[in-house]
N, C-alpha and C positions, 0 to 999 in steps of 0.2 A: 664585229664578225661573229657569226653563229658557230658555236662549237658543234661539230658533227656528232651524231648520236654515238658513234663508236668511241669517242673520246670522253663522253659524259658518263657519270656514274650510272649504273644500271637503273633504268626506269626514270631517270631524272630529266626533266625538261630544262633546256638551257637557251641562252641567247634571245633572239627576237621572239621566238615562240613563247618563252617564259614571260617576257615583257608583255606580249599581247594578252596572255592569259591573266596577268595581273591587271592590265588596263580593263579587260573584260570584267574583272571583279569589281573595280571601282565603278564601272558603268552600271553594273547590277545593283550595287549598294546605293548609289545616288538615285538611280531610277526607281527602285522599290521604296526608298525613303520619301522621295518626292511624291510618288503615286500614293503612298500611305497618307501623306499630308493632304493631298488633293481629295482623297477618299474621305477624309475627315475622321481618320482613326484617332483613338485616344493615345496621346503621347505617354501617359502613365502605363498603358498596356505595352506600348512599344518598349519603353525602358525596362519594364518588368520581364518581358519575354525575350529581349534581344540576345542574351547570353545563354538561354536555356539549351540550345543545341550543344554547347560546350560541356554540359553535364555528361555527355556521352563519353568523355575521356575516362570517366569512372569505370568503364568496361575494361580498361587496361588492368584493373585489379584481378581480372580473370586471365590475364596473359596478353601478350602482344597480338596474337592471332584474333582472339575475340575482341580485343580493344580496337584493332584496326577495322574489323568488319562492322562493328556497331558505330564507331566514329564515322566511317565512310557512309554508312546508311543515313546518318543524320546530317551529313555534309555534302550530299549530292542534290542535284536539282529535282530529281524524280519525285520524291515524297511531297515537297512543298508545291510542286506543279500540280500533282494529283489533287492535293488539298485545295488549290485555287480553282481547279475545274469543278470540284464538288461544291465549293463555296459559291461559285458563280452560278452553276447549274441549278442549285437548290436555293439560291438567294439567301445565303447565310453570311451576313456581314462579319461576324466574329471569325468565322473560318477563313474568309478572304483576308482579314487583317492579319491573322496568324501566319498565313502563307506568305504575305508580303514581308513581314518581320523576319521570317525564317530565311527567305531568299536574300534579304538585305544582309543578314548575318553571314551567310555563305559568301556573298560578294565581298564583304570587308575582309573575311578570312583569306580569300584568294588574293585580294589586293595586297595584303600584308605578307603573303608568301606561305600561308598555312594551307598546304594542299592536302589531297587525299593521302591516307597513310598506307605504308607497306607493313607487312608482318615483322619486319626487322626491328620495329620499335616506333614510338611516337614521333621521334625526330626525323624519320625517313619519309619524305613526301614526294609526290609527283612534281612538285615545284622546286625541289631541292631539299637539302638537309637543313634542319632548324635546331636551335638549342645546342645541347652538348654534342649531338651528332654532327653538327656543322663544324665543331672545333676539332673533332677527332679524325 
């Protein structure tokens, strides 16, 4: 049974919608990883760049508001999609490879429940609370 929005924590996705978003993440991760393999991208580059978007959590050193804004910018589909359009339009293979790796990273994050962040802190995401925030 899906929890009605009024019963969920403010801004938190619950129930079937949350499950669907996590399945969507798995689909994006698998799809981008398979496409990267078909594309013939270097697995060394894939391994080296896969966790680069997570360096954005360092912005939390400037506070939760700045941290959430920068983390979210690096974990939405907009920038890697723009990068893929540029890479495709200008025939830039490395740019396309980077965009696929970036989207695969976002996909696995979503699948694991690491959603976009709220200003309340790193543990408060649109897919629910994580870490210490989930215990509190």
